[in-house]
C-alpha positions as CSV (number, residue, x, y, z in Angstrom):
1,M,6.2,-59.8,100.6
2,G,6.2,-59.0,96.9
3,S,6.7,-61.6,94.1
4,P,10.4,-62.6,93.4
5,R,12.3,-60.5,90.7
6,Y,12.8,-63.2,88.0
7,D,14.3,-61.9,84.8
8,Y,13.2,-65.1,82.6
9,H,14.7,-64.1,79.4
10,V,18.7,-63.5,79.0
11,H,21.0,-64.9,76.4
12,S,24.3,-66.9,77.2
13,D,27.3,-67.3,74.9
14,Y,25.8,-70.5,73.9
15,S,23.7,-68.4,71.3
16,D,24.5,-64.5,71.1
17,G,25.0,-63.5,74.7
18,T,27.5,-63.3,77.4
19,D,28.8,-66.2,79.3
20,A,26.6,-67.3,82.1
21,A,28.9,-67.1,85.1
22,T,29.1,-63.4,84.5
23,M,25.6,-62.6,83.9
24,I,24.8,-64.5,87.2
25,E,27.2,-62.2,89.0
26,T,25.6,-59.4,87.5
27,A,22.2,-60.7,88.5
28,E,23.5,-61.0,92.2
29,R,24.7,-57.5,92.1
30,L,21.5,-56.2,90.8
31,G,19.4,-58.0,93.5
32,L,17.5,-60.2,91.1
33,D,16.1,-63.3,92.6
34,G,16.5,-65.4,89.7
35,I,17.6,-65.5,86.0
36,G,16.5,-67.6,82.8
37,F,18.9,-68.5,80.2
38,A,16.6,-68.7,77.0
39,D,19.2,-69.2,74.3
40,H,18.1,-69.0,70.9
41,V,16.9,-72.1,68.8
42,L,16.2,-72.4,65.3
43,I,14.8,-75.7,64.2
44,S,14.7,-75.6,60.2
45,H,17.6,-73.5,59.7
46,P,21.1,-74.7,61.6
47,E,23.1,-72.9,58.6
48,K,22.0,-69.6,60.3
49,R,24.6,-70.5,63.1
50,D,27.2,-70.7,60.5
51,Q,26.5,-67.3,59.0
52,H,25.5,-65.4,62.1
53,G,27.1,-67.1,65.1
54,Y,23.8,-68.0,66.4
55,P,21.2,-69.7,67.3
56,M,22.6,-72.2,70.0
57,D,24.0,-75.4,68.6
58,I,21.7,-78.0,69.6
59,S,24.2,-80.5,70.6
60,A,25.6,-78.1,73.0
61,I,22.5,-78.4,75.1
62,P,23.8,-81.1,77.4
63,D,27.0,-78.9,77.8
64,R,24.9,-75.8,78.7
65,H,23.1,-78.0,81.4
66,D,26.1,-79.0,83.0
67,E,27.5,-75.5,83.2
68,L,24.4,-74.3,84.7
69,E,24.2,-77.0,87.2
70,R,27.7,-76.0,88.4
71,L,26.7,-72.5,88.6
72,R,23.7,-73.3,90.7
73,E,26.1,-74.6,93.4
74,Q,27.7,-71.3,93.5
75,T,25.0,-68.6,93.8
76,D,21.8,-67.9,95.8
77,V,20.2,-66.6,92.6
78,R,17.8,-69.0,91.0
79,I,19.0,-70.2,87.5
80,F,16.4,-71.3,84.9
81,E,17.1,-73.5,81.9
82,A,15.0,-72.4,79.0
83,V,15.2,-71.6,75.2
84,E,13.8,-68.9,73.2
85,I,12.6,-70.7,70.0
86,D,11.9,-69.2,66.7
87,Y,8.3,-70.0,65.4
88,Y,7.4,-71.0,62.0
89,P,4.1,-72.8,61.4
90,F,5.9,-75.4,59.3
91,D,8.0,-76.3,62.1
92,E,5.5,-77.1,64.5
93,E,5.8,-80.9,64.6
94,A,9.5,-80.7,64.9
95,I,9.5,-78.0,67.6
96,D,7.1,-80.3,69.6
97,A,9.4,-83.3,69.3
98,F,12.3,-81.1,70.3
99,L,10.8,-79.8,73.3
100,I,9.5,-83.2,74.4
101,E,13.0,-84.5,74.2
102,H,14.5,-81.7,76.3
103,Q,12.0,-80.7,78.8
104,F,13.0,-77.4,79.6
105,E,11.9,-75.6,82.7
106,Y,9.9,-73.2,80.4
107,V,10.0,-72.0,76.5
108,I,9.9,-68.7,75.2
109,G,8.5,-68.2,71.8
110,S,9.1,-65.5,69.4
111,V,8.5,-64.3,65.9
112,H,11.4,-62.6,64.0
113,E,11.3,-63.8,60.7
114,L,8.2,-64.5,58.3
115,G,9.8,-66.5,55.6
116,R,12.5,-69.2,55.7
117,Y,16.1,-68.3,56.1
118,H,18.1,-68.0,52.9
119,P,21.8,-67.2,53.5
120,D,22.2,-65.6,50.2
121,E,18.9,-63.5,49.9
122,P,17.2,-60.7,51.8
123,T,15.0,-62.2,54.4
124,P,11.7,-60.7,55.5
125,S,12.9,-60.1,59.2
126,V,10.9,-57.6,61.1
127,H,13.8,-57.0,63.3
128,H,14.9,-53.1,63.3
129,N,18.3,-54.2,61.7
130,D,16.1,-54.8,58.5
131,E,14.7,-51.2,58.0
132,D,16.2,-51.0,54.6
133,F,14.2,-54.1,53.6
134,F,10.8,-52.4,54.3
135,E,11.5,-48.6,54.0
136,G,11.0,-48.4,49.9
137,K,7.8,-50.5,50.0
138,S,4.2,-49.0,49.8
139,E,2.1,-48.6,52.5
140,V,-0.3,-51.5,51.2
141,D,2.9,-53.8,51.2
142,R,3.8,-52.9,54.5
143,M,0.2,-53.4,55.9
144,T,0.6,-57.1,54.5
145,V,3.7,-57.5,56.4
146,I,2.1,-56.2,59.7
147,D,-1.0,-58.7,58.9
148,R,1.5,-61.5,58.2
149,Y,3.3,-60.7,61.6
150,F,0.3,-60.6,63.9
151,D,-1.4,-63.7,62.1
152,R,2.0,-65.4,63.0
153,V,2.4,-64.2,66.7
154,V,-1.4,-65.5,67.0
155,R,-0.8,-68.9,65.4
156,L,2.4,-69.2,67.9
157,I,0.1,-68.2,70.8
158,E,-2.6,-70.9,69.6
159,S,0.1,-73.4,69.1
160,N,0.3,-74.4,72.9
161,L,4.1,-74.9,72.4
162,V,5.2,-72.0,74.5
163,D,5.1,-70.5,77.8
164,V,6.1,-67.2,77.1
165,I,5.6,-64.8,74.3
166,A,8.7,-62.5,73.5
167,H,8.3,-58.9,72.4
168,L,5.0,-59.8,70.7
169,D,5.0,-56.4,69.1
170,L,8.6,-56.6,68.0
171,I,7.3,-54.9,64.7
172,E,7.6,-51.5,66.6
173,R,11.2,-51.7,66.9
174,N,11.5,-51.4,63.0
175,P,11.0,-47.8,62.0
176,A,9.8,-48.5,58.5
177,L,6.8,-50.5,60.1
178,R,6.4,-48.8,63.1
179,G,3.0,-47.1,63.7
180,L,0.9,-49.2,61.3
181,T,-0.2,-51.8,63.5
182,T,-3.9,-51.5,64.4
183,D,-6.3,-52.0,67.4
184,E,-7.7,-55.1,65.3
185,H,-4.4,-56.7,65.3
186,Y,-3.9,-56.0,69.0
187,H,-7.4,-57.4,70.0
188,A,-6.7,-60.6,68.1
189,V,-3.4,-61.0,70.0
190,A,-5.3,-60.3,73.2
191,A,-8.2,-62.6,72.6
192,A,-5.9,-65.6,71.7
193,L,-3.7,-64.9,74.9
194,A,-7.0,-64.7,77.0
195,E,-7.9,-68.1,75.5
196,G,-4.5,-69.8,75.7
197,D,-1.9,-70.4,78.5
198,A,0.8,-68.8,77.3
199,I,2.0,-65.3,79.0
200,P,3.7,-62.2,77.3
201,E,6.8,-60.4,78.6
202,I,7.5,-57.0,79.3
203,N,10.5,-56.9,77.4
204,G,13.1,-54.3,78.5
205,T,14.1,-53.2,74.8
206,S,13.9,-49.5,74.4
207,V,12.0,-48.2,71.4
208,T,11.3,-44.5,72.1
209,D,11.7,-42.5,75.4
210,D,7.9,-41.9,75.8
211,W,7.4,-45.8,76.2
212,P,10.5,-47.7,76.9
213,V,9.6,-51.3,76.8
214,L,7.7,-53.8,74.6
215,P,4.7,-54.2,74.1
216,R,4.1,-50.5,73.2
217,R,1.5,-48.2,74.8
218,R,-1.6,-49.1,72.7
219,C,-0.9,-52.7,72.8
220,F,-0.4,-52.7,76.4
221,E,-3.5,-51.0,77.1
222,I,-5.5,-53.4,75.2
223,L,-3.8,-56.3,76.7
224,R,-5.1,-54.8,80.2
225,E,-8.4,-54.8,78.9
226,Y,-8.3,-58.5,78.7
227,D,-6.7,-58.9,82.3
228,I,-3.3,-60.3,80.6
229,Q,-0.8,-61.2,83.0
230,F,3.1,-60.4,82.2
231,V,6.4,-61.8,83.0
232,R,9.7,-59.9,83.1
233,G,12.2,-60.4,80.3
234,S,15.0,-58.2,79.8
235,D,15.9,-60.1,76.7
236,A,19.6,-58.9,77.8
237,H,22.8,-60.0,75.8
238,G,25.2,-58.6,78.1
239,T,25.7,-57.3,81.6
240,A,25.1,-53.7,80.7
241,S,21.8,-54.5,79.1
242,L,20.8,-56.7,81.9
243,E,21.2,-54.0,84.4
244,T,19.8,-51.1,82.1
245,R,16.9,-53.0,81.0
246,N,16.2,-54.3,84.6
247,D,16.4,-50.9,86.0
248,R,13.8,-49.5,83.2
249,I,11.4,-52.3,83.8
250,D,11.2,-51.7,87.5
251,R,10.7,-47.9,87.0
252,W,8.2,-48.6,84.1
253,A,6.5,-51.2,86.5
254,D,6.2,-48.9,89.3
255,R,4.6,-46.2,87.2
256,H,1.9,-48.5,85.8
257,D,1.5,-50.6,89.1
258,I,2.2,-53.9,87.5
259,S,2.9,-57.0,89.5
260,F,4.7,-59.7,87.4
261,H,3.6,-63.1,87.2
262,T,6.0,-66.1,88.0
263,I,5.9,-69.1,85.9
264,A,8.5,-71.5,87.2
């Protein structure tokens, strides 16, 4: 009997996803054994919710808990209550206090931005939506961004604050930054993972057809050299992406003989 098909990384409408009941119905139809609601949390910048409609309003955590408890009674799909927390080194103490207070079943950590959020200024986000921010910069400047990004990912791993590392080479989604990462960056991440307790996810976000998941091929190869385990995380924000990304992960995992780890 194989390991259960748990998708540990989906979003509900408490942050920037689809209502939990609809996501669970889709998970049932897809034959998933479990689904984890890891809504975005950003400790230091609550004003971002006012600007963009996410992350999750921390005051709504009890409401989400009650809703998920009610939905557990209506399905055989296992439902996990989690968060995806944006990591900033200057937030570590506050993040730790927040996680101690709420005691989620697991915590996903991610690096999306390299500086503080400012509503009226460009933010050095590495997300693909911010290609314009980087495309006019020199290769030296872009390499500085790559160095900062992977330093931040290593610090997240070493913080011991989270159980899962989301899309650890998210920077590859940004065409202005893609292809600049070196083996040295990947080895630093792999060594940190080998020493720590956090586990990276196979993220269902497509980048290019030749390698349809994150981490990208070279990163994945180096992580395998260190015998790093993986969990499944579609990073789905709606029912269509929940279906297409889990199908993509299944086909990719079969091709590369990957068995997913379970964390809860």
